[in-house]
N, C-alpha and C positions, 0 to 999 in steps of 0.2 A: 617210415614210409610216409610220405605225405601225399594228399590228393593234388594233382594237376588241375584237375576241374572239380569244382565243389559238388559234392554228392555221389561222384563217380569212383567207386572203389576197387575196380578191377585192376588185377596184379599189373597187368601191362600198362596201365595208365597212372600207375603210382610213381613218384619221384623218390629214390633212396637217397637220403642225406645221412653223411657219416659224422658222427660226433666224435671230434679229435680231441686229444688232451690240449689243454688251454696253452700252455709253454710252447708246445710244438706248433701249434696252429699261428701263435704270435710271431714266432721265429719264420714261419714261412711268409707271413704277411709282411714283415718288415724287411726280409731280404729281397723278396721277388716282387711283391705289390707295390712296395714304395721304391726301395733303391735301385732295382734293376729298371723298372719302368722310368724311373727319373732319369737315369744315365741314358736310356734309349731315346727319351724326349729331347735331352740336350744334345744329342748328336743326330737328331733327324732320322732315327732309324724306326719311326712307326709310320707306315703307309697312311695316305689320305683315306684309302678304301675302308679303313677300320672305324666304325662309328660306335664300337663299344668302348672307346677310349675315353678318358677323363674329359669333360667338357662338351661331349656329345651325346646325343640321345637316339633312341630308335626312331623317333619323329623325324630328326635329322636325315636319317637314313633313307626314309620313305620319301621325304621331300626332294632328296637327290635323285631318286628313282622318278618322280613325278616330272621333274625339271628336265631329266634326260629324254623322256617320252615328248616333252614339250617342244625341245629343239628338233626332234626328229619329225614332229608335225609341221614346225615352220620350215624347216629345210626340204620336206618331203624325201628324206633319205631312209633306207631300210636300217632297222635297228632289231637285233635279237637280244632277248633278256632271258637266261636260264635261271631258273630258281631253284638252287640245289641245296638241299638240307643234310647236314651230316648227323648220323645216328649217335647219340649218347656220346658227345663230344669228349667230354671230361673223363668218361669211363672207358674211352677206347684211344688211349695214347700209348705208344710203345715206350718204355722207360729209356732205351737206348737213344731214340731219337730226340726224346725229351731232354737228356742229359746233354747231347752234343749241341742242341739248340741254346739250352741255358748257358754252357760253357762259352759259346760263341758271343753271348751277350755280356760276357766278362763277369759272371757269377763265379766264385770260388768253388773248387772241386768239393772242399767239405761241406758247404752249404748244399750243394746239388745232391750229394750222397745223404746227407742229413734229412733231406726231403724225400727223396724216392726210396732209400732202403727200407725204411719203415713201412711205407706203403706197399713194397713189394713182398715183404714178409708177414704183413698184417693178417691178422685172424678176424674175419668178418662174422660178426653175430647179427641177427635180426631180432629188433625190437619193435613191438607194436603194443596196442593198447590192451592186449592180454598178457604182455609181459616179454621176457627176452628168452631167445632160444638158447638151448643147452649146447647144441652142435654149432659148428662154424664151418667155413670154407676158407682157403687160402692157407696162409701159415708159411714158415719158412721152406718147408718140404714141397710146397705148390704154390710157388710164387704168382702174384697177380699183377697185372699191368693197370694203367689207368691213374688219373690225377685225383680222384675222389671229389664227389660232391660234398661241399663244406670245408674243402681245403683251401686255405688263405692263398695258396700259391697257384691253384689251378686256373682262375681266370687270367692272371699274368702270363703263365706258361702257355697256355693255349693261344692267347693274343700274338705271341711271339713266334709260334709255330704257324700260325696263320700269316704273320708277315713274311716269313720265308716262303711260304707258298705263293703269296701275292708277287713277290719278286721273281718267283719261277715264271709266272704268267706273263710278267713284263719281258722277262729275259726271251721267252719264245715269241715275244711280238703280239700277244693278245690283249684285248681291250680296246677302247675307243679313244680316238685322238679328237679332241674339241678344241676348236680355235675360236675365239671371238672374231666376228667378221669385220671389224673396224680397227681395233687396237692390235689384233693379230697375237694376242697372248694365248698361250695354249696350255692343255693339261692332258695328260695321258692316264687313263684309270680303267682298271679291270672290271671295277663294279662297285658293290657295297658288300661289307661284310659285317655282320652283328652277331658276335660269338658264334653259333652253328648255323645261323641263316645266312647265306650267300646269294647274291644275284650277280652272275657273269654277264657282261655287256660285249657285244660286237656289232660293228656296222659305223654308220654315221660318216664314212669316208665319201668324198665328193664322187668318186669313181666306182664306188661298190654297188653291185647288183645284189638280188636277193639270193641268188644261188651262192655267190661268193660268201654273203654274210652267213648262210645257213652252214656252209662248209667251215668256215672259221668258229662258228659257234658251237658245232660238234667238237672240233679239235680242242676248244678251250675247255670244254666240259670234260673231255676224256683226261687232259692233262690235270686238272683240278681233282678229277676223282682218282686218279692214279697216285697222285702225290698223298692224297688222304689216305689211301690204302697203305702207302709206304710208310706213312707215321703211326698207323695202327687203327686208323678210322675207316669209315665206310658211308658211302652216301645211301640214305633211305629212299629208294625208287618210288615208294608210294606217295612220299611228300615232295617229289620233285616235279617240276613242271618247265615248259618253255613257251614264250610267248613271242610273236613276230609282228612287228610294226612294219607294214609295207604299204605304200600309198601309190595310186595310179590315177592318172586324169579319167574325169568321168565324160569328157567331151563336151561339158558345157561351161568350161573354165574353172571348175573347181576340181577337188581331189577327193576320192573315196579310198577305203581301204579294200585291198584287193580280194580279201575274204568276205567282204560284204557287198560286192559288186554283184549287181544281177546280171546274170548271163543272157546276152542279147542274140547270140547266134551259137550253135553248137560247134560251128566251122570257125568261129572267131579264134585266132592265134592267141590271144591274151587268156581266153578261157581255157585254151589247151595248157597253157602255163600254170593256171590256177589249179587245174586238176593234177597237174604234176607236183606242185606244192603242197597239196593236201595228201598226197602218197607219201610224202616224206615223213618219216619219223625219226625220234631222237631216243638216245639211250644214254645210261650213266654206267660206268665201269663198276662192277661187283667183285669183292674179294673171293676167290674160289669157286666162281661160277660165271656164267655168260652175262654179258651187259644186259640191264633191265630197261624195256622200254618205258618211257615217261610220258605223261600227258602233254599233248600239244594244244595250247590255249588259242581260241581265235581273238581277234582284236577287240571283241565285244564281250569277253571273258575275263574272269580273274579269279585268283584263289588267294586266300590270306597269306599275306607276306608281312611279318612284323606287326600284326594285329590289325591290318588295314587291308582293302582291296583295291589295287590300283589296276585299272584298265589300260591297254595301250591307247584306245581311242579317246581317253580322257574323261569318260563318262563317270560320275559318282554314284550312279544309281544302286549299283550292288552295295556299296557303304551304306547309302541311305536305308536300303532295305535291312541289313544287318542292324542299323540303330533303331528302326522301328520295332525289329523283333525283340531288342533288348527293353525298349518301352513296354512292350505288350507283356513280356515276362515278368517285369518287375511289377506292373500293374496287377497281373494275376496273383504274385505272391504277397502283394499289400492286401488285396481283397481277401484273400484265404487266411491272412493272419488278424490278429486283434490286437493294434498297437495305438497309442494315443497319436492325435494328429500333429502334435509337435515332432514326435519320433518319425512321423511319414515324412515331414518336410525336411527333417536332417537327413534322412535316407535319400530323399530326391536330391538333395544338394551335393552331398558327400559320396553318395555311392552310384546312383544313376547318372548324374551329370559328369562326375568325375571321369567315368568311362566314356561318355559320349563325347566330351571335349577332346578325347586323345585323337590326334591326326587331323583336326580341323585346320590347323596351320599348314597342311600339306594338301588341302582339298581344292581343287581347281574349279569348283562349281561356281556359276554366277549368282548373283544376288537373288534372281528369281528363283533358281533352281534351290538355294539354300532355304528361302521362305518357305517353299513347298516341299522341301526334303522330308520332313517328319510327316507330312499329310496330316491325317485327323488323330495321330496318336496323341497329341497334346490334349484335344478336346476330351478323349475318353478317360484321361487320367485326372481330369479336373476333380471329378467327384471323390477320388482317393484323397485329394488334399482339402476335401471340404470346401470346395470352390463351386459357386454356382455356375453351370454349364452355360447359361444364357447370356453371360457377359460377352461383349464383342472381343475381336480378336486383340485389338489394340490394348484393352484393358488387362489382358493377359500378361503382357510382356513390360508394361508400365513400371517404373521403379516404385516401391513401396511408399517413398517419400512424396509421391504424386497421387497416391491413392491406388496404384495398381496392384497387382499380384506378384509382380516381379519374377515371372517365370523366365526360364533361359531361351534364348533365341538364337538359332544357328547363323543368322545374319550377323550378328553381334560378336559371335565367338571365334568366329572363324579365323635368264640367259637375253638380259635386258638389252644387249646390243642387238641381239636378233629380232627383237620387238622394234626397236629404232629403225632398222632398214626395212622391216615389214611395213611400217607406217610411212616411211619416207620423210622423216623429220630430222633437224640438225642437232637438237637437244635431248635432254632425258625425256623420254616418251611419257612417263608419268606425270610430267607437269603440263600436259596438253589437255584439253577439256574431253572427257571420256564420251558425252554424247554425240560429239562430232567426229571422232576418231576411233571410238571402241570398236565399231563393227568391222574395222579392217584387222583387227589382232586376233591372237590365238590363245584360247584356253587359260593356263596358269598365271601369266602376267595379266591377262585381260582380266581375270576374276580378282587378283590384287588391285589393279588399277580402278575397276569399278568401284571397290569398297573405298579407297582412298578419296575417290571423287565424290562419292555419295555421303560419306561421313565428315567430309570437308576436312581431311588431314592434310597438314602441310608438311611436305617431305623435305629434309634438308640431306641431300645425298653429295657426295663427293664424285661429281659425274662430268667427265669432259665431253663436251659436244665436238661436233665436227665444224670447224671453221669454213666460212663461204670461200670457195677458191677464187673468185674474181669479184669486182666491184660491180654493184647492182645485181649480183647474183641471188637466187634463193632456192629453196628446195621445190621440185616440181609439184608435190602434194600440197604444199603450203599455199602455193599459188592457185592451184584449183580450188581449194577450200574459199579462198577469197573470191575466186569468180563465181561461187555459188553452187558448184557441183556437189552431190550429197547422194547417200543412199547408194543404190544399185550402180548408177553412173560413175560415182567416185571409186566403187570397188573395181569396176571394169577398167577404169583408168590405172588404178593402182596394180591390177594384174599385169596389163601391158607395160608399165613401168618396171616393175621387178623383172619381167622377161627381157626388157631392154638393159638390165643392169645399170640403172641410172638412178641418182639421187638429186643432184642439183641440175639447174637449167643448162649450166655449163657443160654437163656430162652429155647432152644431146645437140650442143651448139657446134658451129664451125671453130676452126682455130681463131679466127679474127673476132668472134664473138658477136657478130652482126646478124647472122642468120642461123636457123636450125639445121641439122644435117637432114637434107630431104629423104634419104634412104631410112631414115629412123622413123618415118611415118609407118613403115611395116617392119615386121620382125627383122632384126639385126643378123639372125642366123641365116638369112638368105642374101646378105650384103657381101661387098668387098671386104669390109672390116672382118667378118668371120673368118676368112681365109688365113688371116694373119695370126691367128690365136683363139684359144677356147673361151677366153673371157675379155670383156671390155672395161671392167672396173678393177680397181685395186681393192675394193670392198667384196665380202662373200656374200652374194646373194642366194636366196633359196631358189628352188625349182618352181616354174610356173609354165601353164599351157594354156594361153589364153585363146579364147573363141574368135570366130570372124567377127561377132557383135562388140566383142572387147576391143578389136583393132578398129572397127568404125568410130566408136567412142573415144578411143585415143587419138584418131586424126581430128575428129571433131573438137578435142580439147587443145590440141596443138594450135588449132586455127584461132583460138582465143588469145593465144600469147605471140603469135607470128601471123604475118598476112602476105598476100601477094604469092605469084608462082614460086618465088625463091624462098618462101618462109621467112621474110625479114622480121626480125624480133620488134615488137612494140617498144621494149626498153633493151636496147643493146647492152652487152656486158663490157664492163670496163678491163682495166689490166690485171694481172694475176697478183692476187695479195696472199694466197695460202696454196699448199700443195694441192694439185689436182685430185679428185677421187676418180678420174677417167684414166684409164690405162692408155696413154697416148703411143701410137705405134708409128706415126708418120711424122719425120723430122726433115728439116731443111738447114743447110749450112750457107748462109748469104754470102759470105767471102769467097767460096769456092764454087758456089752455084751447084751444090750437090745435095742430092736427096737420099734418105734412108728409110726402108720398111722394116720395122722390128717384128719379126714372127717370134714365137715361142721358143723356136730351136736355132734359129739363124737370124743373119742381118743381110739384107740385100742392099747394095749401093747403086745409086743412079746419077749419071752425069750428064752434062749438056754437051750435045753434038754440036759442033760449029755449024753444021749445015741446018739446024732446026733452030727455031724461035728460042729465045733465051728462057722461057717458062716450060718448055718441052724437056724432058729429061729422059735419057736411055739407060737401060741396065747395063752396068759395068762388071757386075759379079759380086761374089759374096765377100762381105768384110769380116775381119777377126774380131775387131772391136768397134764400138760406136764412137762417132765423132763427138768432141766436146764443143760447147758453145752453140749449139743448134737450137733451133725454134721450133715449136709445134705447128704443123701446117694441115691443110686438107688437099689431097691429090685427087684427080680424077683419072681412072684407069683409061688409056687410050690403048689403040691396036698396036700390035708387034711389041709388047712389052715395054711400052712407053708411058710415062706418067705426066700430067699437066697439072702444075702447080695452080691450084684454085684459090685458096685462102692461107693467109700467114698470119702470124701475130709475134709479139715479144716473147721473150723467154720464159718458160715456166718458173713459177716461185720455187724456191729451193726449200726442203724441209727444214725446220728449225734445227739449229746446231745442238747437240748434247752439251748440257751446262756441266762443267766440271768442278765439283765441289773439293773443298779441302777435306781432311779426315774428320775434323771436328764439326764441320759444317753439314757433312754427311750424316753424323751421329743425331746432330739437332733436328735434321729434316725428317727424322723417324718418330719424333714427338718425345714426350717424356724429359723435357730439359732440365727438370729437376735432378736427374740423375748425373748430368755433366756439370753441375753448377759448381764453380771453383776449379773445374779440370784445366790444367795449362799443361800444353804440350810443346816442346822446342821443334826444331826443323827436322832433326834426326828421328824423331818419334813419329812425325806425320808423314815421313818420306817425301816431303816436298823439297 
């Protein structure tokens, strides 16, 4: 029996480790830990959600959770995270389920029985510092289940049982679907799984509301808990919790968490919704009893998860509080002991800071927050290290080679495409000046970007920017920065730009490219274009709720790049040179004098009436398919269902054709050309 927590010898807090015969354990490691998992990896049978897999760490898992919250903050979408903890996972596995699982992963029946049957019939003795017990439990007459702590096959078997449970969650449609807003690449994930610690995620869908997310979250938790019971395990209700990320507009252009919003009026409808959410409770299934209610965490609360405290609102304060407590405890133990200074420094380096460093890679704190994170804790431990407290802060962290004390400092230990759209830039956002653009960004990537900029680190990332759609085109925000907008004004402009779903100037210009669309001085939600569909961009923008002051600043900014009553651009746009990021819905066919309006669910066609002027088109009906060889145009809605052609332009640039590579070229494009050196294939082998 080993202590889980140093100095705590309570029976319920001890970990039972089984000492198995060496040859038996070696067989288990060879067959299950090495061969079975190698076969599973080769065939892609290990889900991405499993972070106890080779090559991953618990810190990777918690970083994944931090980035999930970060995406939710950027997109302003609801997200539910259920932290469900399995009780004694290795010791609560039904052998029948384990055997079927192992056989499904192509382990021979003899190896499965060779591992499980001895465990089922094993006699369990207890050995402590006082000796070994004479009585035992288990045996052939009273078979026991479980995989046994210390069994070399236990981690691999539990991992593959978890894999089946993850596949069951996917099969029932649970999890989150995350799509990159520019390249449209997607991933479906149930959450994160690290041995018995599991975070189940629901939400992040564009049309999700908080009630739908809560219902799906409870369903996902019920499915996971019932499947765990089916394999012999159970959820520990005392260690389970659920956190909800839900943001609402504050009426001032920003967003706040619904559970942190101050109630303005008892009769307010949103406050009624908040009270209803607070009454909602969550539960986890229990074997042989009613479901157990679990803790509901606010957005500014966190419980320990994989050794870290991650709050939905992104604040690292709870983690810093725990770090300060560790320093205080360590300092007290050093003071109460009598050890030489050299040993104190060794303990400081290899005991204290080896623990404090853990999780800093997943910390979204700013440089200012990191520098203040430990508060005065460093100051009070100086005397333990026999360092004069009166030295200035800078001398504490200066390397010893320059005469400093070389203490450790948090600032030096420490969903990119979403950030790109949030800033409104065309290339990798981390390559832009943080002092100019940083205040427009959100949390985790902002913290990383600040460190990269401050420490003057050159990043070499394989990152494809967005090409300018037209000649003389540029991003709206880069033009605003050039014009001298900064601070609050730049932030107001950016909120309005995101609400307009616009990245480039061509996204808010007429088809001809000489003028700005006049109706886009105000929110496009109230325009003719909004009647055609839910979005006006092929990119996926986050939600925004600009204020009246934001729109005033937006109009002022547009008057700096366009002039006159018709908003004529100071620098008219040229021809199309790349695919447009705007979702064009108005098209014209010059040869037949026919127009089309592309709705989300239909296409309406307009034709010229001989009694009308040539540029007046009347509704002729609904079309089954869109015309080819059309050009983008700007129509003006006229009375009686007629359209007036206002602006037209050459045909849109076509997307680049997919390059078809030969088989050997495709192999070489993946890197590692040394592997294919000297490889010769004839036409029959390449399939060409």
